[in-house]
NUZA-227483 format. One line per field, with one value per atom (N, C-alpha, C): residue in three letters; atom name; x negated, y negated, z negated. Coordinates in nm, 4 decimals. Layout:
N
residuo = [ALA,...]
atomo = [CA,...]
east = [X,...]
north = [Y,...]
up = [Z,...]
This chain:
120
residuo = [UNK,UNK,UNK,UNK,UNK,UNK,UNK,UNK,UNK,UNK,UNK,UNK,UNK,UNK,UNK,UNK,UNK,UNK,UNK,UNK,UNK,UNK,UNK,UNK,UNK,UNK,UNK,UNK,UNK,UNK,UNK,UNK,UNK,UNK,UNK,UNK,UNK,UNK,UNK,UNK,UNK,UNK,UNK,UNK,UNK,UNK,UNK,UNK,UNK,UNK,UNK,UNK,UNK,UNK,UNK,UNK,UNK,UNK,UNK,UNK,UNK,UNK,UNK,UNK,UNK,UNK,UNK,UNK,UNK,UNK,UNK,UNK,UNK,UNK,UNK,UNK,UNK,UNK,UNK,UNK,UNK,UNK,UNK,UNK,UNK,UNK,UNK,UNK,UNK,UNK,UNK,UNK,UNK,UNK,UNK,UNK,UNK,UNK,UNK,UNK,UNK,UNK,UNK,UNK,UNK,UNK,UNK,UNK,UNK,UNK,UNK,UNK,UNK,UNK,UNK,UNK,UNK,UNK,UNK,UNK,UNK,UNK,UNK,UNK,UNK,UNK,UNK,UNK,UNK,UNK,UNK,UNK,UNK,UNK,UNK,UNK,UNK,UNK,UNK,UNK,UNK,UNK,UNK,UNK,UNK,UNK,UNK,UNK,UNK,UNK,UNK,UNK,UNK,UNK,UNK,UNK,UNK,UNK,UNK,UNK,UNK,UNK,UNK,UNK,UNK,UNK,UNK,UNK,UNK,UNK,UNK,UNK,UNK,UNK,UNK,UNK,UNK,UNK,UNK,UNK,UNK,UNK,UNK,UNK,UNK,UNK,UNK,UNK,UNK,UNK,UNK,UNK,UNK,UNK,UNK,UNK,UNK,UNK,UNK,UNK,UNK,UNK,UNK,UNK,UNK,UNK,UNK,UNK,UNK,UNK,UNK,UNK,UNK,UNK,UNK,UNK,UNK,UNK,UNK,UNK,UNK,UNK,UNK,UNK,UNK,UNK,UNK,UNK,UNK,UNK,UNK,UNK,UNK,UNK,UNK,UNK,UNK,UNK,UNK,UNK,UNK,UNK,UNK,UNK,UNK,UNK,UNK,UNK,UNK,UNK,UNK,UNK,UNK,UNK,UNK,UNK,UNK,UNK,UNK,UNK,UNK,UNK,UNK,UNK,UNK,UNK,UNK,UNK,UNK,UNK,UNK,UNK,UNK,UNK,UNK,UNK,UNK,UNK,UNK,UNK,UNK,UNK,UNK,UNK,UNK,UNK,UNK,UNK,UNK,UNK,UNK,UNK,UNK,UNK,UNK,UNK,UNK,UNK,UNK,UNK,UNK,UNK,UNK,UNK,UNK,UNK,UNK,UNK,UNK,UNK,UNK,UNK,UNK,UNK,UNK,UNK,UNK,UNK,UNK,UNK,UNK,UNK,UNK,UNK,UNK,UNK,UNK,UNK,UNK,UNK,UNK,UNK,UNK,UNK,UNK,UNK,UNK,UNK,UNK,UNK,UNK,UNK,UNK,UNK,UNK,UNK,UNK,UNK,UNK,UNK,UNK,UNK,UNK,UNK,UNK,UNK,UNK,UNK,UNK,UNK]
atomo = [N,CA,C,N,CA,C,N,CA,C,N,CA,C,N,CA,C,N,CA,C,N,CA,C,N,CA,C,N,CA,C,N,CA,C,N,CA,C,N,CA,C,N,CA,C,N,CA,C,N,CA,C,N,CA,C,N,CA,C,N,CA,C,N,CA,C,N,CA,C,N,CA,C,N,CA,C,N,CA,C,N,CA,C,N,CA,C,N,CA,C,N,CA,C,N,CA,C,N,CA,C,N,CA,C,N,CA,C,N,CA,C,N,CA,C,N,CA,C,N,CA,C,N,CA,C,N,CA,C,N,CA,C,N,CA,C,N,CA,C,N,CA,C,N,CA,C,N,CA,C,N,CA,C,N,CA,C,N,CA,C,N,CA,C,N,CA,C,N,CA,C,N,CA,C,N,CA,C,N,CA,C,N,CA,C,N,CA,C,N,CA,C,N,CA,C,N,CA,C,N,CA,C,N,CA,C,N,CA,C,N,CA,C,N,CA,C,N,CA,C,N,CA,C,N,CA,C,N,CA,C,N,CA,C,N,CA,C,N,CA,C,N,CA,C,N,CA,C,N,CA,C,N,CA,C,N,CA,C,N,CA,C,N,CA,C,N,CA,C,N,CA,C,N,CA,C,N,CA,C,N,CA,C,N,CA,C,N,CA,C,N,CA,C,N,CA,C,N,CA,C,N,CA,C,N,CA,C,N,CA,C,N,CA,C,N,CA,C,N,CA,C,N,CA,C,N,CA,C,N,CA,C,N,CA,C,N,CA,C,N,CA,C,N,CA,C,N,CA,C,N,CA,C,N,CA,C,N,CA,C,N,CA,C,N,CA,C,N,CA,C,N,CA,C,N,CA,C,N,CA,C,N,CA,C,N,CA,C,N,CA,C,N,CA,C,N,CA,C,N,CA,C,N,CA,C,N,CA,C,N,CA,C,N,CA,C,N,CA,C]
east = [-0.0836,0.0058,-0.0851,-0.1990,-0.2774,-0.3490,-0.3918,-0.4554,-0.3571,-0.2358,-0.1308,-0.1056,-0.1065,-0.0965,-0.2132,-0.3265,-0.4535,-0.4506,-0.4078,-0.3986,-0.2982,-0.1794,-0.0861,-0.1322,-0.2003,-0.2610,-0.3652,-0.4549,-0.5533,-0.4949,-0.3869,-0.3218,-0.2528,-0.1869,-0.1178,-0.2181,-0.3354,-0.4326,-0.4884,-0.5177,-0.5575,-0.4684,-0.3370,-0.2345,-0.2359,-0.2524,-0.2536,-0.3885,-0.4920,-0.6291,-0.6288,-0.5683,-0.5772,-0.4479,-0.3550,-0.2257,-0.2561,-0.1838,-0.1893,-0.1239,-0.1512,-0.0963,0.0530,0.1206,0.2732,0.2981,0.4221,0.4614,0.4478,0.4890,0.4755,0.3367,0.2376,0.0923,0.0483,0.1177,0.0736,0.1422,0.2695,0.3451,0.2706,0.2663,0.1994,0.1069,0.0265,-0.0656,-0.2137,-0.2728,-0.4089,-0.4968,-0.5993,-0.6889,-0.7738,-0.8006,-0.8839,-0.9876,-1.0940,-1.2002,-1.2246,-1.2181,-1.2459,-1.3801,-1.4659,-1.5999,-1.5875,-1.6145,-1.6176,-1.7487,-1.7774,-1.9031,-1.9243,-1.8190,-1.8343,-1.8333,-1.8382,-1.8395,-1.7266,-1.6660,-1.5641,-1.4327,-1.3216,-1.1912,-1.1312,-1.0517,-0.9936,-0.8522,-0.7825,-0.6344,-0.5694,-0.4475,-0.3630,-0.2847,-0.2864,-0.1916,-0.0825,0.0472,0.1538,0.2452,0.2615,0.3440,0.4684,0.5810,0.7064,0.7807,0.8650,0.9480,1.0906,1.1510,1.2879,1.3699,1.4734,1.5668,1.4847,1.3902,1.3138,1.2043,1.1830,1.0758,0.9685,0.8365,0.7377,0.7172,0.7108,0.6902,0.5912,0.5510,0.4564,0.4259,0.3301,0.2890,0.1394,0.0783,-0.0552,-0.0519,-0.1139,-0.1212,-0.2680,-0.3124,-0.4503,-0.4730,-0.5943,-0.6328,-0.6254,-0.6281,-0.6241,-0.4751,-0.3761,-0.2362,-0.1563,-0.2185,-0.1360,-0.0638,0.0588,0.1349,0.1910,0.1667,0.2057,0.2764,0.3948,0.4730,0.4155,0.4043,0.3687,0.4849,0.4580,0.5575,0.5696,0.4679,0.4691,0.3759,0.4280,0.3549,0.3723,0.2615,0.2771,0.1734,0.2104,0.1210,0.0942,-0.0420,-0.0865,-0.1538,-0.1811,-0.2541,-0.3921,-0.4388,-0.5779,-0.5893,-0.4836,-0.4880,-0.5092,-0.4592,-0.4719,-0.3467,-0.3646,-0.2533,-0.2803,-0.1872,-0.1909,-0.0888,-0.1308,-0.0302,-0.0664,0.0389,0.0208,0.0846,0.0321,0.0996,0.0640,0.1650,0.1658,0.1678,0.0403,0.0444,0.0333,0.1170,0.1222,0.0933,-0.0164,-0.0407,-0.1337,-0.1331,-0.2312,-0.1580,-0.2187,-0.1672,-0.2900,-0.2748,-0.3737,-0.3386,-0.4240,-0.4024,-0.5047,-0.4608,-0.5501,-0.5313,-0.6373,-0.6344,-0.7282,-0.6738,-0.7538,-0.7465,-0.8477,-0.8421,-0.8405,-0.7392,-0.7158,-0.7777,-0.8668,-0.9292,-0.9001,-0.8022,-0.7601,-0.6992,-0.7727,-0.7159,-0.8138,-0.8933,-0.9770,-0.9545,-0.9886,-0.9733,-1.0868,-1.1001,-1.1956,-1.1503,-1.1744,-1.1254,-1.1735,-1.0963,-1.1232,-0.9993,-1.0230,-0.9051,-0.9541,-0.8547,-0.8803,-0.7918,-0.8335,-0.7512,-0.8001,-0.7348,-0.7728,-0.9149,-0.9608,-1.0928,-1.2092,-1.1698,-1.2668,-1.2217,-1.3238,-1.3041,-1.3612,-1.3128,-1.3655,-1.3542,-1.4227,-1.4161,-1.3554,-1.2885,-1.2302,-1.2347,-1.2364,-1.2402,-1.1482,-1.1188,-1.0259,-0.9930,-0.9100,-0.8719,-0.7341,-0.6598,-0.5308,-0.5385,-0.4579,-0.4566,-0.3190,-0.2216,-0.0943,-0.0218]
north = [0.1227,-0.0027,-0.1339,-0.1266,-0.2388,-0.2719,-0.1553,-0.1671,-0.2375,-0.1931,-0.2474,-0.3985,-0.4332,-0.5778,-0.6562,-0.6028,-0.6746,-0.6890,-0.5825,-0.5749,-0.6829,-0.6847,-0.7896,-0.9331,-0.9571,-1.0839,-1.1236,-1.0319,-1.0609,-1.0937,-1.0156,-1.0377,-1.1697,-1.2015,-1.3331,-1.4513,-1.4492,-1.5536,-1.5566,-1.4417,-1.4328,-1.5030,-1.4707,-1.5330,-1.6838,-1.7381,-1.8785,-1.9417,-1.8769,-1.9294,-1.9294,-1.8238,-1.8160,-1.8540,-1.9061,-1.9447,-2.0601,-2.0431,-2.1398,-2.2740,-2.3783,-2.5073,-2.5051,-2.6012,-2.6024,-2.7398,-2.7593,-2.8861,-2.9931,-2.9642,-3.0601,-3.1139,-3.0257,-3.0716,-3.1594,-3.1413,-3.2161,-3.3490,-3.3641,-3.4775,-3.5971,-3.7127,-3.8297,-3.8930,-3.9785,-4.0586,-4.0043,-3.9738,-3.9252,-4.0206,-4.0749,-4.1618,-4.0721,-4.1023,-4.0228,-4.1002,-4.0323,-4.0902,-3.9917,-4.0401,-3.9522,-4.0067,-3.9075,-3.9284,-3.9032,-4.0090,-3.9913,-4.0435,-4.0322,-4.0837,-4.2278,-4.3082,-4.4495,-4.4952,-4.4061,-4.4521,-4.3788,-4.4540,-4.4011,-4.4776,-4.3977,-4.4563,-4.4104,-4.5021,-4.4781,-4.5082,-4.4491,-4.4877,-4.3926,-4.3785,-4.2978,-4.1942,-4.0748,-3.9714,-3.9706,-3.9918,-3.9971,-3.8774,-3.7890,-3.6698,-3.6895,-3.6555,-3.6497,-3.5233,-3.4851,-3.3656,-3.4166,-3.3800,-3.4219,-3.2910,-3.2679,-3.1566,-3.0255,-3.0084,-2.8863,-2.8722,-2.9728,-2.9607,-3.0681,-3.0314,-3.1272,-3.2093,-3.3337,-3.4240,-3.5317,-3.6185,-3.7156,-3.8113,-3.9022,-4.0045,-4.0424,-4.0837,-4.1341,-4.2844,-4.3536,-4.5002,-4.5435,-4.5857,-4.6200,-4.7646,-4.7839,-4.9175,-5.0307,-5.0040,-5.1033,-5.1343,-5.0706,-5.1101,-5.0147,-4.9108,-4.8038,-4.7100,-4.6698,-4.5770,-4.4651,-4.3443,-4.2338,-4.1225,-4.0795,-3.9859,-3.8439,-3.7618,-3.6246,-3.5485,-3.4622,-3.3850,-3.2482,-3.1996,-3.0665,-3.0684,-3.0125,-2.9990,-2.8612,-2.7871,-2.6553,-2.6243,-2.5624,-2.5133,-2.3672,-2.3445,-2.2033,-2.1403,-2.0175,-1.9378,-1.9948,-1.9955,-2.0285,-2.1810,-2.2463,-2.3929,-2.4727,-2.4205,-2.4932,-2.5687,-2.6925,-2.7711,-2.8024,-2.7818,-2.8085,-2.9132,-3.0104,-3.0993,-3.1478,-3.1957,-3.2510,-3.3805,-3.4634,-3.5957,-3.6160,-3.6929,-3.7099,-3.8626,-3.9321,-4.0690,-4.0836,-4.1587,-4.1919,-4.0603,-4.0432,-3.9337,-3.8340,-3.8060,-3.7176,-3.6325,-3.5227,-3.4399,-3.4230,-3.4602,-3.4442,-3.3363,-3.2437,-3.1227,-3.1240,-3.1226,-3.1311,-3.0159,-2.9626,-2.8519,-2.8991,-2.9027,-2.9407,-2.8382,-2.8283,-2.7410,-2.8337,-2.8079,-2.8933,-2.8195,-2.8940,-2.8377,-2.9417,-2.9138,-3.0111,-3.1349,-3.2476,-3.3782,-3.4245,-3.3345,-3.3672,-3.2690,-3.3112,-3.2320,-3.2552,-3.1540,-3.1679,-3.0773,-3.1167,-3.0393,-3.0931,-3.0582,-3.0955,-3.1070,-3.1760,-3.1959,-3.1964,-3.2046,-3.1944,-3.2847,-3.3458,-3.4275,-3.3856,-3.4486,-3.4198,-3.4709,-3.5719,-3.6272,-3.5486,-3.4587,-3.3840,-3.3594,-3.3113,-3.2723,-3.3842,-3.3792,-3.4628,-3.3985,-3.4485,-3.4058,-3.5100,-3.4729,-3.5686,-3.5175,-3.6132,-3.5917,-3.6851,-3.6538,-3.7559,-3.7010,-3.7870,-3.7596,-3.8205,-3.7574,-3.8023,-3.9291,-4.0299,-4.1559,-4.1724,-4.1077,-4.1152,-3.9875]
up = [-0.0018,-0.0009,-0.0025,-0.0763,-0.0879,0.0523,0.1187,0.2454,0.3468,0.3360,0.4372,0.4046,0.2846,0.2491,0.2993,0.2828,0.3251,0.4822,0.5474,0.6926,0.7464,0.6895,0.7176,0.6941,0.5888,0.5583,0.6633,0.7042,0.8034,0.9325,0.9720,1.0972,1.0944,0.9895,0.9755,0.9915,0.9251,0.9509,1.0898,1.1512,1.2815,1.3788,1.3592,1.4471,1.4336,1.3223,1.3032,1.3578,1.3438,1.3955,1.5423,1.6106,1.7534,1.8255,1.7676,1.8278,1.9356,2.0357,2.1500,2.1075,2.1765,2.1424,2.1751,2.1131,2.1340,2.1935,2.2396,2.2957,2.1980,2.0665,1.9570,1.9359,1.9606,1.9527,2.0648,2.1782,2.2971,2.3034,2.2492,2.2631,2.1932,2.2652,2.2142,2.3160,2.2798,2.3700,2.3473,2.4652,2.4668,2.5521,2.4952,2.5722,2.6564,2.7856,2.8760,2.9467,2.9800,3.0682,3.1713,3.2989,3.4157,3.4705,3.4948,3.5544,3.7090,3.7879,3.9370,3.9858,4.1118,4.1726,4.1532,4.1521,4.1380,3.9966,3.8962,3.7584,3.6777,3.5914,3.5018,3.5190,3.4994,3.4959,3.3633,3.3012,3.1682,3.1686,3.0675,3.0563,2.9510,2.9603,2.8588,2.9308,2.8792,2.9109,2.8149,2.8521,2.7609,2.7795,2.6810,2.6947,2.6105,2.6580,2.5774,2.6058,2.5152,2.5382,2.5548,2.6693,2.6974,2.7379,2.6583,2.6749,2.6897,2.5849,2.5741,2.6809,2.7685,2.8614,2.8415,2.8556,2.8474,2.9691,2.9664,3.0815,3.0431,3.1305,3.1017,3.2142,3.1742,3.2739,3.2460,3.3540,3.3365,3.3574,3.2564,3.2568,3.2626,3.3757,3.3953,3.3336,3.2860,3.2271,3.3303,3.4586,3.5639,3.5967,3.5246,3.5497,3.6250,3.6844,3.7532,3.6610,3.7078,3.6256,3.7212,3.6850,3.7660,3.6823,3.7341,3.6605,3.6931,3.5931,3.6157,3.6778,3.7822,3.8420,3.7876,3.7136,3.6628,3.5402,3.4282,3.3097,3.2496,3.2256,3.1764,3.0645,2.9595,2.8578,2.8959,2.9012,2.9412,2.8252,2.8321,2.7341,2.7137,2.5827,2.5533,2.5313,2.4910,2.4632,2.5874,2.7012,2.8256,2.8606,2.9000,2.9527,3.0990,3.1868,3.3248,3.3634,3.4457,3.4987,3.6382,3.7042,3.8423,3.8543,3.9369,3.9714,4.1174,4.1753,4.3207,4.3590,4.3413,4.3786,4.5352,4.6011,4.7416,4.8201,4.8883,4.9819,4.9233,4.7955,4.7359,4.6302,4.5941,4.4865,4.3923,4.2693,4.1664,4.0761,4.0564,3.9731,3.8660,3.7418,3.6240,3.5295,3.4778,3.3789,3.2719,3.1435,3.0315,2.9220,2.8402,2.7288,2.5979,2.5151,2.3972,2.2842,2.2089,2.0851,1.9746,1.8992,1.7900,1.8533,1.8280,1.8857,1.9984,2.0537,2.1645,2.2878,2.4097,2.5219,2.6194,2.7024,2.8170,2.9273,3.0433,3.1574,3.2929,3.3909,3.5297,3.6193,3.7223,3.8126,3.9626,4.0535,4.1873,4.2673,4.3644,4.4632,4.6031,4.7007,4.8460,4.8669,4.7829,4.7931,4.7265,4.6363,4.5594,4.4200,4.3430,4.2127,4.1024,3.9856,3.8848,3.7477,3.6501,3.5151,3.4267,3.3237,3.2252,3.0829,2.9979,2.8471,2.7842,2.6621,2.5902,2.4536,2.3841,2.2474,2.2142,2.1251,2.0937,2.0085,2.0539,1.9750,1.8949,1.9295,1.8587,1.8547]
């Protein structure tokens, strides 16, 4: 009986330690920095939950705002989202670790890396 209780306790802790992110953890504002050939671009990724679905927008520091057309939480603390500004499709995959993230994205013009942290 004691062994069973210890096993259940260890499994319970393991589940908490390795649990994937939830929509609740993603919702809020995340400051980002994108590294491109011409330097850096910065702004805010804003995620909200509407009617049980995660959605969001990108607000660049230079004044641009783009609605995310797809937002998905994937296994392993991975967040994937897409946006479609004008004649492009931007696909971004980030790994969230606590209140920080890092990842990469792609456009028709090429790939980029990005990092950031939650601010709200």
